[in-house]
C-alpha angles and dihedrals in degrees: 000000000000123000134162091000091298128119112222111213136173131242103335139029114282118198114215101221138028123240141171087272093058117106119267113283093231092070104101125222093233129053121250093199128049093226097049128070129199123215136162130245107273089214099069111154119201118207108274112258117250095232093061092243123133118239112244123239134195119199120190144083130299108274088213094056119118090241090062098036093049095233117172115303117259128159112244107201124191117252093265096042123099136175089244095072088059105034110022095067136109093039086151090078088083094053124097113262095251091054092048089049091053091053093047090048089054090053090048091052091053101038104033103028095034095226118167122262091246094054092046092050090049093049092047094049091050092047093051089047089053091052090051091053091059093041091245095141130080121257113286096346122176095233120187123232103174129077093227094058092042091054091053092043091055093045092243100125112135107175096075087064098046133078119201110203120196111222141176115271092232114026100027092232109165123237137187117245088237091060091050092050096048105039121088094201114081092194119105113257097212113120123197111192103316097332123095118212113255096209124117123239099190140026134186127239134184111247114178090341092307127109112241125188114229135174111269092230141359134210112205120215132186111231094241100199095049088046090055091047089060093045093052090055091060115096092213094051095049090046091051091048093052091045091051093048091050095045097084093061090063096047120106119248112264095017120111104214100158143348088281088072092059125097093240091061094043096049101041113126141185127208097061133118128202116239123197104197127211091243090061097257123128129207141165112230133179118267089220132000091263102031099096116096134159112249092225087064093057123091094229111019114149121209106210133199128190126212125186122189142153132231142162109270095200129030094238096040127101091195119118114224120194127219127192115197129191118205127189104229100193094062116109106287093238092064103025094104100039108122092235087064096044124084117220093213098183144000113209112202122224162195086149136009117263113266120255100274098031091063086073089065090055093049098044098086090048092050090048091055091048089053090055090051091047089055090046135259125213111233139171110251128196112254117198091198094056135047093229128055117255126228117246136170108250121199129190130198127185107224104169149007118219120195142121116283099268094047092042092053093045093048094047095041092236126135119272128236091275092066111109099212113022104028093129141036093257137058093273116121126209092256089061095064092092097039133080090251091070091061101038093110096181091060100042107116120205120234116252098255094191089059088047090054089052090053089047090055089047088053089051090056094045108118098219140037089241091057091050088048091055091054090049092049093051102035104019096235141112130180117278123187087226087072087074090072119091116248091016118139129188095231109012092056094052114059122200107260114241095205092062100026100042108027104025091034117030101022092043089050090051092055103035102033099035113022098034102030089039090058093232091151128058119214090261092049091049090055090048091048093053090046090053092051091049093051096044110110105229126192109262091241089070107111119194110013126205094241120165090008095159096039099049103018109172131125113329133198123252091250090058093053089045093056093040096055090052091066102021094106090055094046093049091048089052094053099035103043122098108241090204095052121107093231136041097245134139115249118246098225126064121232114279118264119239114256093235095055108132101205117039122199115257096213136072116277120217125146095204094048096047090043090057090052092048089054088057092047094048092047091049093050091054093047095048093044094061127128088226129014136185127225089250090052089053091050092048093047092048090049092051090051092048091050090048093054093043090050091053090051090054089053091051096247114159109241129206135217090267089067093055094043088058090063086077097056093106096061091049093050091051091046100044107018128233119002098249088069093063112014119106105244091103095045091050088057089055088057089050090055092052091047089061094057110114110244098159088248089283128122104211113127094341094155091067093045093051093045092051090050093054095044089048089055088059092048091048091051090052089048090054090053090053101044116137122242093250094063112144131219090245091057091049091052090052092049090048090054090051086056089054091244132124115244109273094014126094137234121186089275091050090056089056092057095069115117094230131043095178112133091223094055113132115207122195138183113273093226115064128181123228112233137188106230091203092057092046088057137301091242089058091052093049093047091048090050091052091048093048092049089056092048098046107025092158091065093061092217116201140184113283090241095047119127094199113124120243130014129077129291116241099222112203096207098050110039107060140063123185125232127197093211146341134211119227118184087346094304120119123231125186137177141231091246093058115118092205105052142345094213123123095020096133121077145162111237139180120244134171117338089016090285118163122225135170114245143176118228112230101174138003111209139179107215120201121183121182113308094332123122108270118252129212113225133183119210105215140171118210123229111258119249125211144163093240093080108113122232111275124212091240098050094114090055099035095113094049091044094047093231122156121184124197139157109279120254093006113123135170130237120302115265137165127240135178121251091246088065090067111108102181147322117273135220113213142189135180116226131181117234136181120313090034092281126137131219135198117229112198121194115204118214095192097119099049112074127202116247093219134030122258113278114269132176118270092243101028091119091066094045101235113102098020132062095228141074138194112263 
């Protein structure tokens, strides 16, 4: 049906005319093999119309479909889908432990030790025969002796959830296996303009002295909808989804606690279709008058995010392998980025990244699956109130793409930072980067993204690559298949990533291009700077530390810049200040430059001026790195960043595109919530997990190997949730090895296996030591007595030597057990009395009137009185405060920086607090000041949240492999 010059179509984009750029006609619309998918080139270019009009296009779902009309729920499986791959799994739970262990050992032999299928089958058959000889098997059991059957029996099959797509070596055009087997020409048939692609689509290999034709290259995809079907059958996943959906109702007005507080989440809708009009305009219109609904109002509406990134698949390889991840953003924030809850949608093989337009061909199957989810898919969902899952309509909506700037621009089809005119989402041009105009936030005007979408569609219809290049040169846009999705925008849907832009970009620039290339540190000061970093006592959760920064220099990781900027004002004050001066101020002039220096800095050099700007940068980093953030915090952080960039301009420092991109932070925070919900620290860790997969340092079909690894992680997680009560420690060790983790230590999957994901969870060592509080010290006994009296006032506790009638004696030898450490919200805290380690003994804690104070933990005790519920208690001594602390150069920013200064080695009286009074871990250093005194400078890390929980053992919750338990 044609109305108003629009073509209404169903499900996917339909292009009105054929052209030389259309895919070969012999590629069928339906697959002939369950593991291969067909799809067309997204860059299909109809012949240009003679009247210079643009053909209209409507992208959406059929308004008459059952998903839209709300007809009775019925699961519509694909042809190769069956209930059995979802429900007939984990049959091994009924087997005896020694049989299960044999099966798990066979899987370990294949997966971990990379033994051949034949050798594993032989070992398994011999092992089962040995068990029979000693009568260690049940009567007439149907024991399995092949790896294939064992894999299915354990529920660890991966291939039903993977699609392997044959593609051209050069242009990434997709082919059916049937076409590859039947054609005699190995050259790709795709034609762009008048040029035929020179890539190969098949090769021949010798297999058992016989030539066998094989696809030249595969791309491996996860079948997204079947993957979600499995996830929604997990109790933990459904619980996390409900918790995440309910979280926003408990959030305070004006506070951005999670992505659910952002406008993108709140305004996301289903029931729309995207219309590209003949006049070049673009709009999203309802499918039917009543089809539009907000996703937050649906029972099972999934907010999706896509990340695309590249990494080295093998240590010795120079090949670049691509990974596309899909995260579900409305899961509870504590589990949103656990690998078991993340779909590895696609692995793109190297050796190079797909060119600009060819990336669309890679993304097309993913976009097609997202369209199906947008229309609605009926799935079985775990129901805690019933024994059987219940059917529900599940919707999915892609709300953002997160990637570094090159990948983001390529994925969105927008111009990169090298474009002279449209390198950003506003009216700023590249020449404005080093002028005041580029940082005048109030006068930055956003590009009309609807007009940009129209130009993108025009680029799609352009008949030649040169024509598409002209549109890109003038308007900074190319076609992206993501534009087919309703409510999708080229810039607004793709925030600038803080990990790359802020830490790897702006902070790195501050150190390398200003401090180092500006010769702000003499050789002696560099040695002192590195010594300070080495002696600084970091929290143990700190990952990569910026040690020997001056000595070794080089490229650093984002984590290193993140930790460095948190203490950079202190470190620079330590090396720049004059120890003989009467005040702790920063000198105005920078150190002199040696006469023989070859390259002199081209900007003004002033220690005091650059120090003031670094205070702004450090404060802003801490504000923007917060777990939760208010609108006023966002405004303040954006103002600090603006003043920082403007200050550098006044000093003549050459700025880069990253500095201008950061002027748009505010709109992304308001749209998507706090940074941890969309920055790339978590996704980079996913890459790290894939890099550890054993591939024998060979490329081969690495995409399939990596995809099987990730899918197996999901199956293993589901196995852990279905383990029987009689599970043995040997079985747990085998499962841990299958997860590529050492027993008792955690990988990202192991973190997901914890029983509780509650942020307030307190985890303790399993083995505690009984202590006599009187022998530890009388002051400890008295403080513990006072604490216990406040906890259990009804018991009328009294000193063990008290003669007062009534009440209960507080016996020092019976009430307390000592702990070396505890975990709170995944963060470790220790004590000075620990025999294992003295790390993590300094904290920030809340006291009366919600006042924060820095403390040192002396003891961690578990106090048990009578039949009352035991209480954890921390014996702490607060840092002393005094008026003799000199003015510090960061005093005006101390609150934003999280700095607390106190006289060194001066502590208050011992007192006990509860674990929930802990605010954060603290980094600390001791520094000499005037009059030969020393001070402690504590740095609170209460604002910056970790993206992932602290590593725990896969089976710590059952107290076998790990050393910890849930308290």
